[in-house]
C-alpha angles and dihedrals in degrees: 000000000000123000107267108244116231122253115216092193133017143159115254143149129252107259095198143331126217139177120281104242094218105031129056093199096050136068136191114241123190129212109185098312097333119111121211129182108225138170113275116265097014098103134036134191108279096023113143112235144172106241120198113195128223113274093029111135116228123201101233090207093067109111093226092054098061096099093048104052091100088065094056130092131209113337095000098303115162107238136214108226137180114233116187090339095309125109117244112195122192132329130299121201128172115245087229094060110125089229087079095055110142094013119114100224093187094057117122090236095052093140091056092047091053097041095244125148136161122274117237130184112266108260119248115272124268096036117164114196121215090188138341099249143062125252119280112283094021117101129190114278106250119154117191121235110250091228090066096052129095115247092253090057092055091070092218113201095021122120117255143177115233116211130179116259101224118210103231134092123302114241142174135207113198136180130183113192093197092072099014088244118165117184134183113200139185119212092296109355133080107220134211108255092222094056093093104212135139093283097053091042092054099039109034092074086068095050096104092045091056090045089055093049091049093047090046093052093036093230144070118301129195123192113196130192147126127294108213138170140078113350095021120114099319129192132153093266097042111106089169089068090063130078133024121349112259147159120235117193118221103160151009141215123206101180094188097049116123101242134041091240091054093044089054094042094238121191109276095028125111087242095057109121094246091050089049091054091049090054092049091051089052091050091051091050091049103036095149092060091062101031094087092062103028102029120203092342086092089063090063099050117120132192109238123243107238136204109269115278108227105183148314110247147143119269113256137150088246091056091049092046092048092063093039087057095048118128116256089251088069089066137236096326139259142289120225112219116199135172092264105010148042133188139149141253112201128199109250089202092055094050092045089057092059125095 
């Protein structure tokens, strides 16, 4: 199963509406598992709406967006806010609102028609792009919010690994032994190795490790993770933006692997990032076994730092809600890794603390 790509805007129906416990003029309206604070009487159960998720990026110049600019953060980012001690996530608009006149709301490219994209952390300064794409077989890292998924896509009752979603900048280090090609990439750009920025500083120390893995598996290998530390994606609640610059692995891609689950490094596969680290530790402990084939390359292998492992559990709504309700001091949230799936549960309190 492929990773489900996140939708920043979609058409849905109101699941239910209930009273706001702290405000007579407000109500709580729910789309799938998202909660929005709305004016009383505006929405009813079953109403069809346009729902724009938190972290969507709205082009403020779009005519329809004029009345919603006050709900946007820096650069047009849709915010999570707390209104009378209740979380309000995203923006709800009736499909019958006149602002959408002339727009086909049921078109497949709704986000493009509305001028809506996905917010990403600003890249570190002094980037120098080699090209504006990732290597073949490596897609952008985009985990869907669990609140936007249908129930069958949550994989309720299945085992999962829960990892911390660190708040930094996504990055990839890639090596293809067929053409001796090493690449350092941001979330969506391949960078010149000589550009000397936070990405190259954090990832180049692992170059020989990735080369070894690629030579050992006889195919391209991509290690992906989060670059964190001073100067990376800071906000007042972001503890991951403090301290020493570092790279924290959270995933792998082995484009030549036999199965889709192995190619994507799913939990339980030999290509999962924890299993890769176990293998590297074994190689380091038994260097002489590998030296005859790989020479002194084995002396430069390093075990990757990883994102924190929180727990192994079974997927349930209660588990997802637990991390959604975490205090901002916990951090941005978590990612659930399953044998055929992955998606995230973000802390509403953390996102409400952001500007």
